VEXMIMI-29053 format. One line per 4 residues: for each residue x, z, y of C-alpha. Coordinates in steps of 0.2 Angstrom, whole numbers. Each point is the difference from the previous one (the first is absolute). Layout:
N
X,Z,Y; ...;
This chain:
698
640,1166,1166; -2,-18,-5; -5,3,-19; -3,14,-12;
16,6,-9; 3,14,-13; 18,2,3; 12,-2,15;
1,-19,4; 16,-9,6; 1,2,19; 11,-14,6;
-6,2,18; 8,17,0; 16,-7,-6; 0,-14,13;
-4,13,14; 14,11,-6; 13,-14,0; -6,-6,17;
4,17,7; 18,-2,-6; 3,-15,12; 15,4,11;
-1,-13,13; -13,-7,12; -11,-13,-8; -5,-6,17;
18,-3,5; 3,-9,-17; -15,-11,3; 6,-5,17;
16,-5,-8; -9,-10,-14; -10,-9,13; 15,-6,11;
2,15,12; -13,-5,13; -13,14,3; -12,-13,8;
0,-10,-15; -3,15,-11; -15,5,11; -7,-18,-2;
1,1,-19; -10,16,1; -13,-8,11; -1,-15,-12;
-1,9,-16; -14,11,8; -10,-16,4; 3,-8,-17;
-5,16,-9; -16,2,10; -5,-18,-1; -13,-3,-14;
6,-18,-2; 17,6,-5; -6,14,-11; 11,4,-15;
-4,8,-17; 0,-2,-18; -14,-14,1; 14,-11,6;
8,-1,-17; -16,-5,-9; -5,-15,11; -1,-17,-8;
9,-15,8; -16,-6,9; -3,18,7; 19,1,5;
-2,-16,10; -16,5,8; 7,17,5; 16,-8,6;
-10,-12,11; -9,15,8; 16,8,4; 7,-15,8;
-15,-2,11; 1,18,5; 19,-2,3; -4,-15,11;
-10,12,12; 15,12,1; 11,-16,4; -12,-4,15;
1,17,7; 19,0,-2; 2,-16,8; -11,5,15;
11,16,2; 16,-10,-2; 4,11,-14; 9,-10,-13;
9,16,-6; -17,6,-7; -3,-16,-9; 17,1,-9;
-2,18,-5; -17,-3,-7; 6,-15,-10; 14,11,-7;
-12,13,-7; -13,-13,-5; 14,-6,-12; -1,16,-9;
-19,3,1; -5,-18,-6; 15,-12,-3; -12,-14,-4;
-9,2,17; 17,1,9; 6,-16,-9; -16,-10,5;
3,6,18; 18,-4,1; -1,-17,-7; -10,-4,15;
8,11,14; 18,-1,-6; 2,-16,-10; -13,-12,8;
0,6,18; 19,3,1; 3,-17,-8; -9,-8,14;
8,11,13; 18,-2,-8; -2,-19,-4; -13,-6,13;
2,-4,18; -7,12,13; -15,-11,3; -4,-1,-19;
2,19,-1; -12,3,15; -13,-12,-7; 0,6,-19;
3,18,3; -6,5,17; -13,-13,6; -8,1,-17;
3,19,-1; 7,-1,-17; 12,14,5; -15,11,0;
-6,-7,-16; -14,-10,7; -6,-18,-3; 13,-4,-13;
9,8,-14; 16,-8,-5; 11,0,-16; 18,-5,-4;
1,-16,-11; 18,-1,-5; 3,2,-19; -6,-13,-12;
-3,0,-19; 17,-8,-3; 10,8,14; 1,18,6;
17,6,7; 7,-18,3; -10,-4,16; 10,-15,3;
-6,-8,-16; -19,1,5; -9,-16,-4; -16,1,10;
1,-15,13; -6,-2,18; 2,-18,4; -2,-6,18;
-13,-14,2; 6,-9,15; -16,-10,2; -11,16,2;
13,12,6; -4,12,-14; 9,8,-14; -7,-3,-18;
3,15,-11; 1,-4,-19; 3,10,-16; 9,-14,-9;
-1,8,-18; -5,16,-8; 17,8,3; -2,-1,19;
-16,10,-1; 1,14,12; 0,16,-11; -2,19,2;
-6,-3,18; -8,17,5; -18,-2,7; -1,-18,-4;
-13,2,-13; -14,7,10; 6,6,17; 11,-11,10;
-6,-12,13; 17,-8,4; 17,-1,-8; 18,-2,6;
5,-13,-12; 18,-4,-4; 2,-18,-4; 12,-14,0;
0,-10,16; -1,-18,-4; 1,-14,13; -3,-18,-6;
8,-13,12; 12,-13,-5; 4,11,-15; -7,16,-7;
9,15,7; -2,18,-7; 5,13,14; -2,15,-12;
-12,14,0; -9,4,16; -15,12,5; -18,-7,4;
-16,9,4; -13,-7,-11; -19,5,1; -7,4,-17;
-18,6,4; -13,-4,13; -10,12,11; -12,3,-14;
15,4,-12; -3,-15,-10; 15,-10,-6; 5,-15,10;
0,-17,-8; 16,-4,-10; 5,19,-2; -1,6,-18;
2,19,-3; -2,12,-15; 3,18,-5; 17,4,-9;
-10,12,-11; 5,16,-8; 16,8,6; 11,15,-4;
-5,9,15; -7,-1,18; -17,-6,-6; -7,1,17;
10,-15,6; -9,-17,-3; 16,-10,-5; -3,-18,-2;
6,-18,-2; -2,-14,12; 1,-19,-2; -1,-12,15;
-8,-17,-4; 5,-11,15; -5,14,13; 3,-6,18;
5,11,14; 5,-5,18; 19,-2,3; -1,15,12;
-4,11,-15; 19,-1,-6; 9,16,7; 12,-7,13;
13,14,4; 13,-7,-12; -5,-18,-2; -10,-13,10;
-8,-16,-4; -5,-12,14; -14,-13,0; 12,-14,-7;
6,11,-15; 17,5,7; 5,17,-6; 11,13,9;
6,15,-9; 5,15,10; 17,9,-3; -11,16,-3;
-8,-9,-15; 10,12,-12; -11,14,7; -17,-8,-6;
-2,12,-14; 2,16,11; -18,5,-3; 4,5,-18;
13,13,7; -15,10,7; -7,3,-17; 17,5,-7;
2,13,13; -17,7,-3; 3,1,-19; 15,11,4;
-11,12,10; -13,-1,-14; 14,5,-12; 2,16,9;
-19,3,1; -3,-3,-18; 15,10,-5; -7,15,11;
-17,-2,-9; 6,0,-18; 14,12,1; -12,12,9;
-12,-1,-15; 13,1,-13; 9,15,7; -15,10,5;
-6,-3,-18; 17,5,-7; 0,16,10; -18,5,-4;
1,-5,-19; 7,13,-12; 5,-5,-18; 11,7,-14;
13,13,2; -1,17,9; 3,3,18; 6,17,7;
-18,5,2; -4,-3,-18; -10,-16,3; 4,-17,-5;
13,-9,10; -4,-12,15; 4,-18,-5; 12,-1,15;
10,14,-6; 6,-11,-14; 17,-8,5; -6,-17,-8;
-16,0,10; 10,3,16; 12,-15,-4; -15,-11,-3;
-9,4,17; 11,7,13; 11,-16,2; -17,-9,4;
-3,13,13; 17,-3,7; -2,-18,0; -16,1,9;
8,10,14; 14,-13,2; -12,-14,0; -9,7,14;
15,0,11; 4,-18,-5; -17,-6,4; 0,6,18;
17,-7,3; -5,-17,-7; -16,-1,10; 9,4,16;
13,-13,-4; -14,-13,-3; -9,4,16; 17,-3,9;
3,-16,-8; -17,-7,3; 1,5,18; 17,-9,1;
-7,-16,-8; -15,1,12; 12,-1,15; 12,-13,-6;
-1,-18,6; 7,-16,-9; 11,-3,15; 9,16,-1;
12,-4,-14; 8,18,0; -16,9,0; -7,-12,-14;
15,3,-11; -2,19,2; -18,-1,-4; 3,-10,-15;
13,11,-6; -11,15,3; -14,-7,-10; 12,-5,-14;
6,18,-1; -18,7,1; -3,-11,-15; 14,7,-10;
-5,18,4; -19,-2,-3; 3,-10,-16; 12,13,-7;
-12,15,4; -16,-9,-5; 7,-5,-17; 9,17,-3;
-13,11,6; -15,-9,-8; 9,1,-17; 4,18,3;
-18,4,4; -7,-8,-15; 12,10,-11; -5,16,10;
-19,-2,-2; 2,-2,-19; 12,14,-2; -11,11,10;
-15,-5,-11; 10,4,-16; 5,16,7; -18,5,2;
-2,-2,-19; -17,-5,-7; -9,4,16; 10,-13,9;
-7,-13,-11; -18,3,8; -5,-13,13; -6,14,11;
17,7,3; 4,-16,10; 16,-5,-10; -8,-15,-10;
-8,-9,15; 15,5,11; 12,-8,-12; -11,-15,-3;
-2,-3,19; 19,3,4; 10,-11,-12; -5,-16,8;
11,6,14; 14,-5,-11; -5,-18,0; -9,-5,15;
7,-5,17; 16,-3,-9; 4,4,-19; 12,15,-1;
13,-9,-10; 0,-15,11; 1,10,16; 14,11,-7;
11,-15,-5; -3,-8,17; 4,16,9; 16,3,-10;
6,-17,3; -1,3,19; 10,17,-3; 13,-8,-10;
2,-14,13; 2,13,13; 13,9,-10; 10,-17,-2;
-2,-3,19; 6,17,4; -3,-1,19; -14,1,13;
-10,11,-12; -16,8,4; 1,19,2; -9,2,-16;
13,-10,-9; 15,6,9; 6,10,-15; 4,-16,-8;
16,-1,10; 6,17,-7; 15,-6,-10; 4,18,-6;
-16,-1,-11; 6,-15,-9; 12,1,-15; -2,10,-16;
2,18,5; -15,12,-3; -9,4,16; -11,14,-6;
11,13,-9; -7,17,5; -17,7,2; -7,14,12;
-7,17,-5; -14,8,10; -6,-10,15; 11,-16,2;
9,-2,16; -3,-15,11; 18,-6,-4; -3,1,-18;
-16,-10,1; 9,-13,10; 12,-2,-14; -14,-3,-12;
-6,-14,12; 17,-7,0; -1,-1,-19; -15,-11,2;
9,-11,13; 15,-1,-11; -11,-6,-15; -8,-14,11;
18,-6,6; 7,0,-18; -14,-8,-8; -1,-13,15;
19,-3,-2; -3,-4,-19; -14,-12,5; 12,-9,12;
13,-2,-15; -13,-6,-12; -7,-13,12; 17,-7,3;
2,-1,-19; -17,-8,-4; -2,-12,14; -11,11,11;
-14,2,-13; -10,15,6; -12,-1,-15; 14,8,-11;
0,15,12; -19,4,0; 1,16,-8; 14,7,10;
-8,-7,16; -16,11,-4; 12,15,-3; 9,-3,17;
-17,-1,9; -7,16,-7; 16,10,4; 0,-7,17;
-18,5,3; 3,17,-6; 16,1,11; -10,-6,15;
-14,13,-3; 13,14,-3; 10,-4,15; -16,0,11;
-6,17,-8; 17,8,3; 0,-5,19; -17,7,3;
0,18,-9; -4,13,13; 10,16,2; -14,12,-6;
-4,-10,-16; 18,-3,-6; 0,10,-16; -15,-8,-7;
3,-18,6; 19,0,-5; -5,5,-17; -13,-13,-1;
12,-13,6; 13,5,-13; -13,0,-14; -6,-17,5;
18,-7,1; 5,7,-17; -16,-6,-8; 4,-17,6;
17,1,-7; -7,6,-17; -12,-15,0; 14,-12,4;
13,9,-10; 7,-16,-8; 4,-8,16; 8,16,8;
11,2,-15; 4,-18,-3; 8,-1,18; 7,17,-2;
-9,7,15; -2,15,-11; 11,3,-15; -8,2,-18;
9,17,-1; -9,6,16; -17,-8,-4; -7,15,-10;
2,10,16; -14,-10,8; -13,7,-12; 6,18,2;
-1,-2,19; -18,-8,-1; -5,15,-10; 7,12,13;
-9,-9,14; -16,0,-10; 1,19,-2; 3,2,19;
-15,-11,5; -12,7,-14; -7,15,10; -3,-11,15;
-10,-14,-9; -17,5,7; 6,1,17; 9,-17,-1;
-16,-9,-7; -11,9,13; 12,-7,13; -8,-17,-3;
-16,7,8; -10,-11,-12; -18,6,0; -10,1,-16;
-11,-14,4; 15,-12,1; 8,7,-16; -17,-2,-9;
6,9,-16; -7,16,-8; 18,4,-6; 7,-1,18;
-12,11,9; 8,10,14; -8,17,-6; 7,-3,-18;
-17,3,-9; 4,-15,-11; -10,4,-15; -17,4,9;
3,-16,11; 4,-11,-15; -15,7,-11; -12,-2,15;
6,-18,3; -4,-4,-18; -17,7,1; -4,-8,17;
4,-17,-7; -6,2,-18; -18,6,-1; 1,14,-13;
-19,-2,-4; 3,-17,-8; 6,5,-17; -3,-17,-8;
9,-16,5; -10,-17,2; 8,-6,-16; -4,16,-9;
-12,-10,-12; 16,-9,-6; 9,16,-5; -16,7,-7;
-3,-16,-10; 18,2,-7; -2,18,-5; -17,-1,-7;
1,-16,-10; -6,1,-17; 11,1,-16; 9,-16,-4;
-9,-2,-16; -17,1,9; 6,-13,12; 5,-11,-14;
-18,2,-7; 7,9,-16; 6,-17,-6; 16,8,-7;
-6,15,-9; 6,4,-18; -18,-4,-6; 0,-17,8;
18,-4,-7; -6,4,-17; -15,-11,1; 10,-14,8;
14,1,-13; -11,-3,-15;
């Protein structure tokens, strides 16, 4: 017994245990599905989580939520140093798979630590690998052992104070000095200050700087934005001459990242510090651009692919917390046993939370497919040679398609996860507002994903433009876009006119998927008509483009999910697929009805079917969340404890972090002074009493 009680206390742990016993499927098999179907990968996850849980540097607990910004940064630095040791071991064992898994779960354990690590490993090093020559990669990354996080730590200096998404408009300059064979990097005005550069303020020794290549010969020639390796600090970690940096200051979240600004004041670097894969400058200042130049921004795609995986992991964490709480918490009403009803037995609560659970399952399948496709494309790019025109065209086409899919999924799923976290918080009532439950920091740390490495609206408009152009072209379509050639989905007849009962068949789920495809085709055809009428002004279509991209992202994810459902889990997973699809239709109802994909007469049936699916999935909720196999140390929330003992866990957390022996605040004297102040007349020296007034009025 954890405390003295006079009557029977709530027993949420027993409630959770009872519901866990109702699970009708194998949670190990479900976890295998969620992790992509590879038993070796699942075994590696277990091994990695065991290491993280038992490593004192990666310890978690409620103290994490009370740290100040300086404390967060110090803790983050310690975790990075520890991760670097694991990285060395992984490299020695040629085990890059272990590194990837470790990064996946560190994104949940401490997103700010993951960001500081990936800025270096994913953006900085991959930029050198993807944009530099083999010799440059060997020098910067292998010879200097940067790939093991030794000797140097790089940041990614792309965005500027006056330019973010418009990379082509960056204004930092790198001017070739023909006399000294050096580039002179200059920040010409305040708007060109490199801004929001992760780790620039205190950590980074080097930066990959995106700057305009300028060559002054007979005339001044601007060759556009190129990438340069620029040292920022010396071996003593002191700033180099000409480099000015500062801290961005207080942020909404991810306080452990030392985001900074950088200004270059005539900083000179050798000509060989320009990354040479896509453009070369010789000693005489002659510039040669490669036909692969359009692939120069490929490193950004790595981050977008990771954010899709992060969406799944964050969704798993926060739906687990909210649903375990909703099962354990009893409030109002009367259940059949005479007690108050569990929150999740209320239909409204089911409608608030179960679609989030379904979305998380669907995001899992999409994240694995996207990562596999990225690996394939990067391998293809690594093999292609400029002399191989056919292979070159195929590689460029594959990279463009990877951009469309990764941009669509990154934008759609990071938005969805932001909404998911906040809805889960609200569903936990007042307790969800406590920082110790994880929702506050989780949300603050998450929402930047909607902005960095491509603003979601900008990415969505760009992806939709490619989809509409593919629709207009109508041939040589990638398999993911092959549905665009389906003429039968065009027109105005409703596509989704009936709904299943019980467990939906595979054929019915395919009809729902066709409805998504039909909407994309019909909205895309409308775009083509409008563009013809308005002189090809895409800006007029921005809102519709965002809608097209979101529906495409969900159709892609749903298609992947349906393809991978194993036979033994069909009842649960088909219900999840249908619930997710119908929830998407609900959130995009205006589009589905505007293009008559579903008629306004049939639309009310969507809500009725969602309620039926919620009732079907309700008894399996604990099993479905258990299937994420997310341990308590990773969830780090008293409301999401596996054993369900939420009240004792929550109360113990508060007492652990807030010393109950301290009953007076440091500012208590202020409160005491207010409460114990003397009467107003005394403080006015009795200068306004009736007696004084009689004397003064004579």
